[in-house]
Structures are given as C-alpha cells and as structure tokens.
C-alpha positions as CSV (number, residue, x, y, z in Angstrom):
1,X,62.7,34.4,24.9
2,X,59.2,33.9,26.1
3,X,57.8,30.5,26.1
4,X,54.3,29.3,25.1
5,X,53.6,25.7,26.4
6,X,50.5,23.9,25.0
7,X,51.7,20.6,24.2
8,X,53.6,18.4,26.7
9,X,55.3,15.1,26.5
10,X,55.9,12.7,29.2
11,X,58.6,10.1,28.7
12,X,58.1,7.2,30.9
13,X,54.5,5.7,31.2
14,X,54.8,4.1,34.6
15,X,53.0,5.1,37.9
16,X,55.1,8.6,38.1
17,X,54.9,9.2,34.5
18,X,51.4,8.3,34.0
19,X,50.2,10.4,36.9
20,X,52.0,13.5,35.6
21,X,50.4,12.8,32.0
22,X,47.1,12.8,33.7
23,X,47.6,15.9,35.7
24,X,48.1,18.0,32.5
25,X,45.6,16.3,30.2
26,X,43.0,16.6,32.7
27,X,43.6,20.7,32.8
28,X,43.3,20.8,28.9
29,X,46.7,20.3,27.9
30,X,47.6,18.3,24.5
31,X,49.7,15.4,26.1
32,X,51.9,12.8,24.5
33,X,52.9,9.8,26.7
34,X,56.0,8.0,25.4
35,X,58.0,4.9,26.2
36,X,60.2,2.2,25.1
37,X,57.7,1.5,22.2
38,X,54.4,2.6,20.7
39,X,52.8,-0.4,22.1
40,X,53.9,0.3,25.6
41,X,52.8,3.7,25.3
42,X,49.3,2.8,24.0
43,X,48.8,0.3,26.6
44,X,49.7,2.9,29.2
45,X,47.2,5.6,27.5
46,X,44.4,2.9,27.8
47,X,45.4,2.2,31.4
48,X,45.4,5.9,32.5
49,X,42.1,6.6,30.8
50,X,40.5,3.8,32.5
51,X,42.1,4.8,35.7
52,X,40.8,8.4,35.5
53,X,37.2,7.0,35.1
54,X,37.5,4.9,38.1
55,X,39.0,8.0,40.0
56,X,35.9,10.1,38.8
57,X,33.3,7.4,39.7
58,X,35.0,7.4,43.4
59,X,34.7,11.2,43.4
60,X,38.5,11.7,43.4
61,X,38.4,13.5,40.0
62,X,35.9,16.3,39.1
63,X,33.2,15.3,36.6
64,X,34.4,15.2,33.1
65,X,38.1,14.5,34.1
66,X,38.1,11.3,32.3
67,X,36.6,12.7,29.3
68,X,39.3,15.2,29.3
69,X,42.1,12.9,29.6
70,X,40.6,10.6,27.0
71,X,40.5,13.7,24.6
72,X,43.9,15.1,25.5
73,X,46.1,12.4,26.1
74,X,47.7,10.5,23.2
75,X,50.1,7.5,22.8
76,X,53.4,8.6,20.9
77,X,55.1,6.4,18.5
78,X,58.4,6.9,19.8
79,X,60.2,9.1,22.4
80,X,61.8,11.1,19.1
81,X,58.2,11.8,18.0
82,X,56.9,13.1,21.2
83,X,60.0,15.2,22.0
84,X,59.9,16.8,18.6
85,X,56.3,18.2,18.8
86,X,56.3,19.1,22.4
87,X,56.7,22.6,23.9
88,X,57.8,21.1,27.3
89,X,59.1,17.5,27.6
90,X,59.4,15.9,31.1
91,X,61.6,12.8,31.6
92,X,59.9,10.4,34.2
93,X,62.0,7.2,33.9
94,X,63.7,5.0,36.4
95,X,65.8,6.8,39.2
96,X,69.2,5.7,37.8
97,X,71.7,8.2,36.7
98,X,72.7,6.3,33.6
99,X,69.2,5.5,32.5
100,X,68.1,9.2,32.9
101,X,71.1,10.3,31.1
102,X,70.4,8.1,28.2
103,X,66.9,9.2,28.0
104,X,67.6,13.0,28.3
105,X,70.0,12.6,25.4
106,X,67.5,10.9,23.3
107,X,65.0,13.5,24.0
108,X,67.6,16.5,23.6
109,X,68.6,15.2,20.0
110,X,65.0,15.1,18.8
111,X,63.5,18.1,20.4
112,X,63.6,21.7,19.1
113,X,66.1,24.0,20.5
114,X,63.3,26.1,22.2
115,X,61.5,23.2,23.8
116,X,61.9,23.1,27.4
117,X,63.2,19.9,28.9
118,X,62.5,18.7,32.4
119,X,63.6,15.8,34.5
120,X,61.5,14.4,37.3
121,X,64.1,13.2,40.1
122,X,63.6,13.2,43.7
123,X,67.3,12.7,44.5
124,X,69.7,13.8,41.8
125,X,71.4,16.9,41.2
126,X,70.1,18.7,38.2
127,X,73.7,19.7,37.5
128,X,74.8,16.1,37.3
129,X,72.1,15.5,34.7
130,X,72.5,18.7,32.7
131,X,75.5,17.6,30.4
132,X,73.0,15.1,28.9
133,X,71.1,18.0,27.4
134,X,72.1,20.4,24.6
135,X,71.2,24.0,25.0
136,X,71.3,23.6,28.9
137,X,69.7,26.7,29.4
138,X,66.1,25.1,28.8
139,X,66.8,22.3,31.3
140,X,65.6,21.8,35.0
141,X,64.3,19.6,37.6
142,X,60.6,19.3,37.8
143,X,59.7,17.2,40.8
144,X,56.2,15.9,41.1
145,X,55.4,14.1,44.3
146,X,53.7,10.7,44.4
147,X,50.9,10.3,43.7
148,X,51.2,13.1,41.0
149,X,47.6,13.4,40.3
150,X,46.7,14.2,44.0
151,X,49.6,15.9,45.7
152,X,49.6,19.5,44.9
153,X,53.2,20.5,45.5
154,X,55.9,20.3,42.9
155,X,59.8,21.3,43.6
156,X,61.5,23.2,40.9
157,X,65.3,23.1,40.5
158,X,67.2,25.3,38.1
159,X,70.7,24.3,37.0
160,X,73.6,26.8,37.1
161,X,72.7,27.5,33.5
162,X,69.0,27.3,33.4
163,X,67.5,30.6,32.0
164,X,65.1,32.8,34.1
165,X,62.7,32.8,31.4
166,X,62.5,28.7,31.6
167,X,61.9,28.8,35.2
168,X,59.1,31.4,34.8
169,X,57.4,29.5,32.1
170,X,57.5,26.0,34.1
171,X,56.1,27.7,37.3
172,X,53.4,29.2,35.1
173,X,52.5,25.9,33.4
174,X,52.4,24.0,36.7
175,X,50.2,26.8,38.3
176,X,47.7,26.4,35.4
177,X,47.8,22.6,35.8
178,X,46.7,23.2,39.5
179,X,50.1,22.5,41.2
180,X,51.7,24.7,43.9
181,X,55.5,25.0,42.8
182,X,58.4,26.3,44.6
183,X,61.7,26.9,43.1
184,X,64.5,25.6,45.5
185,X,68.4,25.3,45.2
186,X,70.3,22.4,43.9
187,X,71.2,19.9,46.5
188,X,71.0,16.0,47.0
189,X,67.4,15.4,47.9
190,X,66.2,19.0,47.5
191,X,64.2,20.3,50.1
192,X,61.3,17.9,51.1
193,X,63.3,14.7,51.1
194,X,66.2,16.2,53.3
195,X,63.6,17.4,56.0
196,X,61.6,14.1,55.2
197,X,64.7,11.7,55.7
198,X,66.0,13.8,58.8
199,X,62.6,13.4,60.6
200,X,62.7,9.7,59.5
201,X,66.1,9.1,61.1
202,X,65.1,10.7,64.5
203,X,61.8,8.2,64.1
204,X,64.1,5.3,63.8
205,X,66.3,6.3,66.8
206,X,63.2,6.4,69.0
207,X,62.1,2.9,68.1
208,X,65.9,1.6,68.5
209,X,66.0,3.2,71.9
210,X,62.7,1.6,73.0
211,X,61.1,4.8,73.5
212,X,58.0,3.9,71.4
213,X,56.8,1.5,68.9
214,X,56.6,2.1,65.0
215,X,52.9,2.0,65.3
216,X,53.0,4.4,68.2
217,X,55.1,6.9,66.3
218,X,52.8,6.8,63.4
219,X,49.8,7.3,65.5
220,X,51.3,10.4,67.1
221,X,52.6,12.1,64.2
222,X,49.3,11.6,62.2
223,X,47.5,13.0,65.1
224,X,49.8,16.1,66.2
225,X,52.7,17.0,64.0
226,X,51.4,15.6,60.7
227,X,47.9,16.9,61.5
228,X,49.3,20.6,61.8
229,X,51.8,20.4,58.9
230,X,48.9,19.2,56.7
231,X,47.8,22.8,56.2
232,X,50.5,25.0,58.1
233,X,54.2,25.1,57.4
234,X,56.8,24.5,60.0
235,X,58.0,28.1,60.4
236,X,54.4,29.5,60.8
237,X,54.1,26.9,63.4
238,X,57.1,28.3,65.2
239,X,55.8,31.8,64.8
240,X,52.4,30.9,66.4
241,X,53.9,28.8,69.2
242,X,56.8,31.3,70.1
243,X,60.1,31.7,68.6
244,X,61.7,32.0,72.0
245,X,59.7,28.9,73.1
246,X,61.3,26.8,70.5
247,X,64.9,28.2,71.3
248,X,64.4,27.1,74.8
249,X,63.1,23.6,74.0
250,X,66.2,23.3,71.7
251,X,68.2,23.9,74.8
252,X,66.8,21.3,76.6
253,X,66.9,18.7,73.7
254,X,70.6,19.7,73.0
255,X,71.5,18.8,76.6
256,X,69.9,15.4,76.4
257,X,70.9,14.3,72.8
258,X,73.9,16.5,72.0
259,X,74.8,18.8,69.0
260,X,72.3,17.0,66.6
261,X,69.6,18.9,68.5
262,X,71.0,22.2,68.9
263,X,69.3,25.1,68.2
264,X,69.8,26.4,64.5
265,X,71.8,29.9,64.3
266,X,69.1,31.4,62.3
267,X,66.6,30.7,65.5
268,X,68.8,32.1,67.9
269,X,69.8,35.2,65.9
270,X,65.9,36.0,65.5
271,X,65.3,35.7,69.3
272,X,68.3,37.8,69.9
273,X,66.9,40.4,67.4
274,X,63.5,40.4,69.1
275,X,61.6,38.1,67.1
276,X,59.3,36.0,69.6
277,X,56.4,35.3,67.1
278,X,52.9,36.2,66.7
279,X,52.4,37.2,70.4
280,X,54.7,39.8,70.0
281,X,53.9,41.0,66.6
282,X,57.2,39.7,64.9
283,X,58.3,36.3,64.1
284,X,60.5,34.5,61.6
285,X,58.2,35.2,58.7
286,X,57.8,38.9,59.5
287,X,55.5,41.1,61.3
288,X,52.0,40.5,62.4
289,X,49.5,43.2,63.1
290,X,45.9,42.4,64.7
291,X,44.1,41.9,61.6
292,X,47.0,39.2,60.4
293,X,47.0,37.5,63.6
294,X,43.2,37.3,63.5
295,X,43.1,35.9,60.0
296,X,45.9,33.4,60.8
297,X,43.9,32.2,64.0
298,X,40.7,31.8,62.0
299,X,42.4,29.9,59.2
300,X,44.3,27.5,61.4
301,X,41.4,26.8,63.8
302,X,39.1,26.3,60.6
303,X,41.6,24.0,59.1
304,X,42.2,22.0,62.0
305,X,38.4,21.3,62.5
306,X,38.2,20.4,58.9
307,X,41.1,18.0,59.3
308,X,39.6,16.3,62.3
309,X,36.3,16.0,60.4
310,X,38.1,14.4,57.4
311,X,40.0,11.8,59.8
312,X,36.7,10.9,61.4
313,X,35.2,10.5,57.8
314,X,38.1,8.5,56.7
315,X,38.6,6.4,59.8
316,X,42.0,4.7,60.8
317,X,44.4,4.2,57.9
318,X,44.5,0.9,56.9
319,X,47.7,-1.2,58.1
320,X,49.4,-4.4,57.3
321,X,47.6,-7.7,58.2
322,X,50.2,-8.5,60.7
323,X,52.8,-6.3,62.5
324,X,56.5,-6.8,62.1
325,X,58.8,-7.6,64.8
326,X,60.0,-3.9,65.0
327,X,56.5,-2.8,66.2
C-alpha cells in the first residue's frame, strides 16, 4: 500500500527524541512530541523552541528555523494521543529492551494499522523488538545519529517482516527532511557502530601497548583518517590509494599482529581479479574512465581544502581541564 507521511510523532522528548522532532518540524512536517505526561512534553516543546532560536542566533540553523519549529511542533497530551493521529511514530526512549518493548506496545495499541512505527536504537536488533508491534510489516529501525539536528546520516534496518513499501516511505520522508539514509541489514550494532567500535578497540590497544597517548591518537585521527573520512568513504579511499597497495599493507600488518589484521577475502579476490583502483581504471566500487577520475580528484581536493579551512576557522577542539592518567 502507498504511504503518505505528513504528521510525525516522536515518543521520548530527551536529547535524542527532541533532536529528531526538531529535524522534522524545521522541514515543515507537523510534529507531535510525547513523553510520560503532558507536562513533560510541554516543557520539552518549550525547551526545543528556545534551543532552536539559540541555534539560529549562532548561525547553526538557517534563518526562519525557530519560527518553523514553533509553528510545527506541538506537545501531545499522551503517547496514545500522539500515536493515534500520526502517519509515522518514532520511539526514542531509553536504550533498554524492556523499556522500549513497553513503549512500542503502547504505541502499537493506539496507532492506526496503517501507521508506520519506527524505533531509534543504535544497538538492538529490530527483530528482537518486532514482537512488541502488531502488524510488524509496518515496523523498522530508524537510527538517527547524535546530535540528530546536525548529523545528516541515518541507518535504516528492516525486520524480516517489514514491507518494501514501508522502507521506501521512510527513505522518502527522511530524504525530504534533509537526511541521507542508508538501508542496512539487521545485525547488533548495525554498520556504523560495528566499524566505530572496531576502530576504538584498536585505538585502545595502541594506548595499552604504549605506542601513543590518547591525545596523540585523537590528534592524528582528526588530522588524517578522520579528516579524509569526513567527506570520502573508506572504500573510495582504497580505490584512490590502490587496492593492491592495501592488500600488501594488510600482509605486513598480519605478520606483525596476527589474524585480526589479515586482509579481507573480498579485497584479495578483487586484486586477483585485476582490480587495482583508480590508477588502473577499476577498483572495489566499479570502473573509472578519465572523466570520472578527474571529477573524483577535483571533488577530493576541494573537499580537503575546505576541511582544512574549517579546521583553521574552528581551531583545536576543546578538551578537559586536566588530562587523565591514560594520557
């Protein structure tokens, strides 16, 4: 069935839920914020409107954003009232399976059968939460990143019963709200957290081995790997540097650190198949002709120069008042 989403309810008015509500209200959607009581929701609405004005005054929101949020964001009398009138309900409560299950059951009981229900979870399997929702074909994970008003990405995870039409409708509404959603498979931690935690584990190992301090690692990542990843994805970086070069480097790392640093089979298979990256016209992501390669280089160079300019403008990120023993 086709879905038309104009009214959105966000259940949970804390930092995450409030940010999600701002995202949609700023883009012209009619948004209801709901919490444990009407009083909590009303206080949250007031806070979110005032916060939006501060963001606008600081140049973080475009002109007119606070007025749009004031006009489009309303406090619901209850979770049930919010769920009953919305085309899309997003649960954004505490990251606890029992709490989320109870709230999703509450939403499901009050919502129309055609209402799409989403959960905002960064770690839980959508199939674990699915039994809390009647008509599970309308349920999926809609994972915003913190802070929701400023991070453009969103991970979308369908359960084994979510309909394709629901996924398409959610991709559409997030795109209209200015986000860049990506649909991924159902796995603990999903994509971003699996990659983030793997990197963090290696960062801790480097500290524990005495190779570098936490401060040194933060400085290096911010000015190298993180600098590049701000605008160019990891597989694109591999293609530009050379698929065969990465395979060779993995060999050196595996010799030093063992199997955890072994080259991925997909990478080795790509090299064996002749994919060596942009320098050879074919890499992990596909084929590159001269026009594509020129466009990639121009974008990359312009992106990195603007990133460097932004860094210079912002200065060094603030840190704690005093370092920890680990530093």
